[in-house]
C-alpha distance (Angstrom), angle and dihedral (degrees) to the residues before:
residue distance angle dihedral
M1 . . .
A2 3.74 . .
T3 3.81 119.5 .
P4 3.77 111.3 -126.0
A5 3.91 114.6 -115.5
P6 3.77 112.2 -100.9
E7 3.77 115.5 -110.6
Y8 3.73 113.6 -93.9
E9 3.83 112.7 -104.1
P10 3.80 113.8 -171.9
R11 3.79 125.8 -131.6
I12 3.84 109.2 -128.3
V13 3.85 123.5 -176.0
G14 3.85 113.7 -153.5
F15 3.71 120.8 -164.4
L16 3.81 105.9 -161.1
C17 3.75 133.0 -171.3
N18 3.82 110.7 -112.5
W19 3.82 93.2 -136.1
C20 3.80 105.3 44.3
S21 3.74 117.0 7.5
Y22 3.78 100.7 37.0
Q23 3.69 88.3 49.5
G24 3.79 91.7 49.0
A25 3.81 88.5 53.8
D26 3.75 89.6 43.7
L27 3.96 88.4 54.1
A28 3.79 90.7 49.7
G29 3.77 90.5 52.7
T30 3.80 95.3 44.9
S31 3.91 89.4 47.0
R32 3.77 88.5 54.1
M33 3.71 91.0 -121.1
H34 3.81 110.3 165.5
Y35 3.90 120.5 -127.3
A36 3.63 136.3 150.7
P37 3.82 114.1 -73.1
N38 3.85 95.4 -145.0
I39 3.86 97.5 103.7
R40 3.72 116.0 89.9
I41 3.79 105.7 -155.3
V42 3.77 123.8 -137.8
R43 3.81 107.8 -172.2
V44 3.93 114.0 -144.7
M45 3.67 123.6 -179.2
C46 3.91 90.7 -124.5
T47 3.68 134.3 3.4
G48 3.93 85.0 -131.9
R49 3.93 83.1 72.8
I50 3.67 95.2 60.8
D51 3.68 111.7 107.8
P52 3.88 114.6 -151.5
T53 3.78 86.1 -124.4
F54 3.85 90.0 66.2
V55 3.86 85.9 60.8
A56 3.75 93.2 45.4
K57 3.93 92.0 47.3
A58 3.86 88.2 51.2
F59 3.66 93.0 57.3
A60 3.90 92.9 41.8
S61 3.89 87.8 50.0
G62 3.80 93.2 57.2
A63 3.67 108.5 -83.5
D64 3.79 117.5 146.6
G65 3.74 92.3 -159.3
V66 3.81 144.2 10.7
L67 3.77 126.9 -145.5
V68 3.98 121.4 -171.8
A69 3.72 111.0 -168.9
G70 3.92 126.7 178.6
C71 3.67 146.3 146.3
H72 3.85 119.4 -49.1
P73 3.73 111.8 -93.1
G74 3.72 111.1 -82.1
D75 3.91 93.0 23.7
C76 3.87 97.3 79.6
H77 3.70 114.0 135.6
Y78 3.74 87.3 -144.1
I79 3.81 93.9 53.6
E80 3.78 102.2 -118.3
G81 3.89 108.3 9.7
N82 3.87 93.5 116.4
Y83 3.88 88.7 52.8
K84 3.76 88.3 53.2
T85 3.76 88.0 49.3
M86 3.86 93.7 51.6
R87 3.84 89.8 55.4
R88 3.75 95.5 44.2
M89 4.02 95.0 44.9
A90 3.92 90.4 49.5
L91 3.83 88.2 59.3
L92 3.69 93.6 39.8
R93 3.84 90.2 56.0
K94 3.80 87.3 59.4
F95 3.80 93.1 49.1
L96 3.92 90.5 49.3
D97 3.87 90.2 50.3
Q98 3.87 88.5 51.4
M99 3.72 88.5 49.7
G100 3.84 91.0 54.5
I101 3.79 96.4 -108.6
E102 3.74 116.5 140.0
P103 3.82 113.4 -114.3
E104 3.75 89.1 -132.5
R105 3.87 89.0 69.6
F106 3.86 92.3 66.4
R107 3.74 125.9 59.3
L108 3.80 136.3 178.5
E109 3.87 113.7 -158.7
W110 3.69 136.7 170.0
V111 3.95 115.0 -137.3
S112 3.86 122.5 168.9
A113 3.72 126.9 -149.1
S114 3.78 91.6 -100.9
E115 3.76 96.1 48.8
G116 3.76 103.3 88.8
T117 3.80 92.0 142.9
R118 3.89 88.5 52.6
W119 3.69 90.8 53.1
V120 3.66 91.6 52.5
Q121 3.81 91.3 49.6
V122 3.81 90.8 50.0
A123 3.78 95.2 45.0
N124 3.90 91.5 49.5
E125 3.87 93.0 44.9
M126 3.73 92.5 49.4
T127 3.79 95.0 47.1
E128 3.94 93.1 49.2
Q129 3.85 89.2 45.3
V130 3.65 95.5 53.9
K131 3.84 93.3 37.7
A132 3.87 87.3 56.4
L133 3.84 90.9 52.7
G134 3.95 90.4 49.9
P135 3.78 125.0 -144.8
L136 3.83 118.0 -21.0
V137 3.65 108.8 -105.4
R138 3.85 111.3 -137.7
Q139 3.70 116.2 -157.8
M140 3.75 121.3 -161.2
A141 3.65 118.5 -140.5
P142 3.85 115.5 -120.4
K143 3.72 114.2 -99.9
E144 3.82 93.5 -113.6
A145 3.75 90.4 57.0
I146 3.82 90.3 51.9
A147 3.94 93.3 52.1
């Protein structure tokens, strides 16, 4: 008898600001709110610290989706880190599109420390969105193209 294939569960990397989004996720957890466990959190001091290569590396290393979450614009603990993030991530979206990665696999969100329910909503939406897309298909370039 054949064993049914397990349901696909996406691997999502989440880069979260230490001061707001990480605390919002922590609030959701300590409040025992239920949300999809698919997001592997990487805590950064500020989303302004996230180099676009971090996101590219996450996709190259096997992530099916990447979430960047930080303080609401104007509430950054480092004054304007999230404004820098907005500019960088807009350019990153164009790069990801050129690399053949669907725009729905990457998301930028603002979640404050008091928004545990918002974190739950974002985590669940992102997981369902990536799950609907299926696994990210990585295509290797032919050796002739690399040389």
